[in-house]
N, C-alpha and C positions, 0 to 999 in steps of 0.2 A: 471468595474474592470480593473486594469492595465494589459497591454498586454506584460509585460517585462519578462515573464517567471515565475513570482511568482504564478499566478493562472493558472494551467494547468489542464484542464479537462481530466480525464483518458479515454482512448478509451476502451469501454466495449467489452471485449472478453470473451468467455466462452467455456466450453465443454458441450456436451449433452450425458447423461447417459441413457441407455435403461433399460428395466425391469430386465435384468440380470447383471446390474451394469457394463456394458461395454460401452466404449466411441465411439461415431461416429468419424470415421477416414477418412481423405481424402488422398488417395495415389497418388503419382505423376505418377506411372506407370498405364497407361490407364485411368487415372482420375476416378478410381473406388472409391466407398465408402463402408466401412465395419463398423461393430460394434463389435470389438473383443479386443480392447486395454483395459487393466486393469487400466491404469493410464493416467493422463492428461499431455501430452507432446505437442510438436510443431504441429504434424500432427493432433492432436485432438482439436485444437483451431479454433473456428469459431467467426465471427462477424456478426452483424445484420444490415442490411440497410433497411430503410423504404421507400416505394414508395412516391415520391414527391406529387402525386395527391391524392392518397388514403392511409392514414396512417395505415389502417388495413392490407394492403398488405406489406409483408416483403420478403427480399431476404437473403439467408444464404450464406455467403462468407467464403471460406476455407483459410487456411494459404498460399495456392498457388495463392490467388487472383482470384480463379474461383468460379462460383456460382452453388449451388445445383439445379438440374433440375429433374422433374418427367414428363414422357410423358403419353399419353392417355392409354397405356397398363401397366402403373405402374412401368416401368423401371426407375431406378434412376442412375444418374452419377453426376460428378462435373467438367464438362469441359467448360461450357459457360464462355466466357471472359467478357461478359456484361449481364446485366439483360434482359432476354427474357420472352416470355409469359409463358413458362414451368417452369420458375424460381420463379413464384409468389406463395407464401404460405400465409396462415393465421394461427394465433396462437390462440388456445383455452386453457387458463390456467385452470387447475383443482384445486379443493379445497385443494389438498395435495401439491400444488406448481409445479406439473409437467405440461409439455406442450404436447398438441396434435397438430401436424403439418399437415395441410390440403392443398393439392394442390388446388389453387384457380380456375384454368380453368377446372380441371377434378373432383373436389369435392371428392377426395379420400384421405385417411389418410396414413401417412408415418410411417413405423415401420419395425420390424423384428429383427434378431440377426445374429451375425457372418457375413458371406458373403451373407446371404439371406435377403437382404433389398429390400423392394418394397414400392410403394405408390399406393396401390390398395384396401386397406380395406375400406369398406363402413361404418363401425362403429368403435368406439374407444374401444379397449381392452387393456390389460396390455402391449401387444407388440407394441402398437402405442403411448405409453407415454414415455416422455423424461424428465429427471431431468436436471435443468440448474445449472452448476457449474462454477462460475466465475473464469477466468484465470488470473485476475489481482491480484496484491498484495492487501490483504484485509484490510490494514490500510490506511485510507484516511480522508480527510476533506469532510464534507457533506454540500452542498450549496442548500438552498431553491431557486427554480427558480423564484417563484412569489415575495418573499420578498427580494431577493438578499442579504440574510444574512446567516451566517454560524451557524451550530448547534454546541453547546458546553455544557459540563456538568456544570450546575449551582448549586454549593454547597448550596447557600442560599435557593434556591427554591426546592432543591432536585429533579431536573428534567433535561431533555435535553431542553435547550432554543435555539431558532433560532433567535438571535438578535445581533450577533457579526459581525462587519464590516470586520474584518480580522480574519483568523483562527490562533489565537495566544495562545501559551502555550500548556501545556499538556492536558488541558480540551477540546481542539478542536479535539483530536484524537478519531476517531470512528473506531472500528474493526468489520468487518463483519465475523460472525462465521457460517460456513456451518454445519447444524445440521438437520438430518433426511430429507435431500433434500430440505430444506428451509434455510432461513438466519435469524440470530439474530443480533441485533445491541448492541455491548458491549462498555461501557464507559471506560475511562482510569482507573477508580477504580474498574474494573472487575465486573460491574453490567450490567444487561440486561434490555432493554427497553420493557415494556409491552404495549399492545395496549391502556390501559387506562392512559398512561403517567407515571406510576410508574416505579421505578427502583428496580430490585430485584436481589438477590444473585445467584439464580439458574434459569436456563431456564425452561419454561413450555410452554404449547400450546399457551398461549397468548403472548409469546415473539418471536414466529416464523412467518416469513413473506415470502410470495411469491414475487419474483422479476418480475416486468413487465417493458417492454421497450416501450417508446413512444417518437417519434421524437428525438431519441438519448439520452433521459433522462430516469431516473429510477423512478419507483413508488413501494411502499412497501404495499402489500395487506395482511391484517391480517387474522386470522383464521375464522372470520365471514364475510369476503368479503368486509370489509371497508379498507380505505387507510390512512396511516400516513400523517399528515398535521400539519403545525405550527398553533397554536391556541392562541388567546389572545394577550395582549400587548407584552409579552416576547417571543411569538412564541413557546409556550410549545408543544413539539413534542408528538402527540398522534393520535389515529384514529379518523377521523371525521365521518360525516354522509354519505359521498359520496360512492356510489357503482361503480362509474366510475372515473378514474383519470383525473382531469382537471389540469390547471396550478398550482393551490395551492397544489396539491399532487405530483408534480414533483420535482426531485432533480438531481443535478450533483454530481458525485464523483470527487474530485480534489486531485492531488498528495499532500501528506503531506511531506513537506520538513523538514529536521532535524532542530531543534532549540536548541541552546547551550548557556551556560554562560561560561565566562572566569574568572579564578582567576589568578591575576598577581603575580609577585615575592614579592610584598609588602603585600600579603595575602588578598587583597581587590578585589571586583568584578569590571570588566570593565563595564562602564555605559555611557549612553547619558543623564543622569539626569541633568547635569550641563549646557547643551546647545549643541552647535555644536561639541565641542571637545570630542573625545572619550578618556575617562580617567578611570583609575583604582582607584576609590576613594569611593566605596560604600561597606557597610557591610551586605546588604540584596539582595536577588534575587526578582526582580519584572519584569514587562514587559520592563522596561527601561534598565534592565541588560540582557535581553534575545535577542538573535540575530538569525535570520533565515539564515541558511547556504545553499547557492546554489552552486553546483559544475557544472561548465560549461562543456558541453559534449565533445567538441573537445579538449580544452587545459587542462581540469581537474583542472583549477584554481578555487579558491573559491571567492564568493562574500558574504558579510554579510549585511543583510537587517534588518532595525530596525522597532520597533513597530510604529514609527512615519512616516514610509513610505519612508525612505531614505536609501542609501547605505553608508557604510564606503568608504572613498576615500583618496588617498594620495594627499596632497596639498603642496604648496611651502615650502621649508625648511624641508620637511620630516614629517610634522604633519599629524595625522590621524583625519579626521573629518567625521561627518555623514550628508553630505550636497548633495551628488549626487542623482539625481532623475532617472538617466538612467545608464545602464551598459556601462562602458568604460574601457580602459586599466588601468586607475588609480584606478578602483574599484576592481581590481583582485589581489588576493594574492595566493602565493604558501604556502602549509602547509608541514612542515617537521615533521614526526612522530618520537618522541623521547621517546618511552616507555610510561611513565605516563604523559609526557608533550608534548607540541607541540611548534614549532617556526613558525612564520609567516614572509614571505618575500614579500615585496611590489614590485610594478612595477619598482621602481628605482634600484632594485637589492639589497637593504639594508634590514636588519632584523628589525622587529618592536620591540622596547624596551619600558620599563616602566621608565619614567623619575622620578626624585626625587619628583615632584609635582603630580605624578600619571598619567600625560598625556602620551598618546602613540605617538611614533614617529618612523618612519623608517629611522634610522640613523646609525645602527650598521653594521659592516663588518662581524662579527662572532657571534656565539651564546654563551652567558654566562647565568648566573642566571637571569639577568634582561630581557633577550630575550625569556625566557621560560614562558609558560602559562599552567595551568591545564584547559582543556576543558571538560565540562560536558554536555552530551546529556540530555535534560529535557523532551522531548515530546515522549519518547518511554518507559514508565514504563512496558509495555508488548511488547513482541517481537515475531514476526513471520518471519522466515527466509526462503527465496527461493533462491536456487542456480541453477547451470546449469543442474542438474539432476532432480530437483524438490524441494518440501518443506521438512523442517526438522520436524521429527515426532518421537515419542517414538517407539522403536522396540517392536513388539508384545510379544516376549517371553524372552527378556533380558533387562538389564538396559543400553544398548547402544542406540544410536540414528540413525535412518535412514535419509538419505539426498536425497532420490529419490522418495518421495511420492507425490501423487496428492492432498492429504488432509494435513492439517497442524495442529500442536499443538501450543498452546500459552504458552510462557515462561515469567517469570518475570525477570527484571534486577535491580540490586542494584548497585548504583555508590559507588566506594570506592577508594579515593585517586588517581584519574586519570585512574582508571581501572573499570571494570564492573564484577560483579558476577551474574551468570545466575541460576535462580531457576526454578524448575519444580514441579512435583507432590509432595504433602506432605511436601513442603518446602525444598526438597532435592536439592543439588547443582550439577552443572556440574563440572567435573574434568577430567584431562588427565592422562591416564594410561601410563605405560612404553613404549608401542609400538605406542603411539600417539592416540589410540582410546579414544573417548569422552564417559564418563559414566555420568549418570544423577541421581545417588543415593547417592551422597556424603553428609556426615553429616557436614563436614567442607567446608567453602567457598573457592573458588579459583579464582584468578584474570585472566580476559581476557582483551585484549586491542583492542578497536575499532578504525579502521582507515577509514575515509570517503574518499575513493579513487576515486570514480566515481559518476556521477549523479545517485542518487537512489540506490547506492551500497556501501557496506562496506567490508573491509577485517577484519578478526578477528584473532588476534595473541594470542597464548597460552603462558603460563609461560615458556614453553620449547623453545620459540623463533620461533616456526613453525606456519604457517597459517592453518586455518580450511578449509577442502574440503571434498567432498564425494569421497570415493575410488571406484574401479570398481564394488564392490559388493553393493555399495550404503551406506556403513557405514560412519558415520561422524568421521573424524580423524583430528588431528593437526599434519600434517607431511609434509607440503609443505614449501619450502624455499622461493618461489617467489610469488609476487602478480600477478596473471594471471586470466584468465576467470574463471577457476575452483575454485578459492579462493575468488571470489566476490559474495556477497549476497545481494539480495533485503531485506530490513529490515523494 
């Protein structure tokens, strides 16, 4: 796989929920651990490291970079700066998806509640069981480790196939749904994967999987103890016969970059169909009109990657071609957000315009009609938003939305003339009230504007010209004037 930033394996981070639905928390003061937090924030995030010699041995690392330890008397802390003997644990996954954590040197189990945590239980009870809640954004691309191919929805076969060389288009988006302390795999058309390979509209016991970690990879164990694996010539994703995860049952989760299409001032789609020149001369959306947008982390400039494996680049005399194989200054563009449209500025300081023959060229000093494009996001038909306070979720007792939850709800988006309408339960729409509060029970649609401002994050502007953020009470509002940390959302 290319190592140019296109294929980035997500670092698996998670929270651990005890039997009272409280998260294991690592405090900086005294390096103590508690299980009292009701939601998953930074202090509740853990990562797993496996022993290089014995893969059955794991180390739990906190957000402070310290390791969980349990001594012979069952006392636990999280102070060790490097893995020591007392940091060694084994995981026993239960049939309901929860983990039992056993101290490897002392053979005792870790559990408890509030500030009364210990690793001294000789047997597993409810108090020693922990549910695993992923702390990564749940929308990703799924790569089979053995086949080196990506999973995608195959409409012809009505299955998830694992035979794609690159994760291209909306079909490659997989959403992990946290349900009853296990995970479901949801396709872009809102169906759930059963262990027999079928796709169904509603989740049931056969769509729920326990996550297992092995050498930094993921395995999905079904309700009867078998594992998802690609099978047959198209790599149909279904449970196999194995009761132990081998290479065939392992997957990587990779970051899903936004993929977009552009409509130019001539009403036609920007394409690479005609060869190396990037031109607006097509009337349909295919892979050749779809471009993967990468936002460079430091400069926040954008690169556009094609399905042929090349980048847009600025060439002599201002032309835009899809010939670059590596990221360089001439592959980077600034995006100006202009309501329903965008303008692109190339590395020569000139704006990209659409010439009479449809070819794109960075030759303009200012933005007019020919320098504007409608940009449409095509690989997020369903939306999960996470901000600085947490995920966006329905409020339990009103039609407002919370922006500070550790669980997430899934929303649908509908593209409309350079903007997006957001739908929730029963097909009801998001809308902005007079005080900026977002409600989700609208009968009429309302436009929101997505601005891809940072790597992996968007700002969302309402029709009132304000950006969405979570307020101090955690309510989602459109009341911010500037793009800042609080108004940026993982999507």
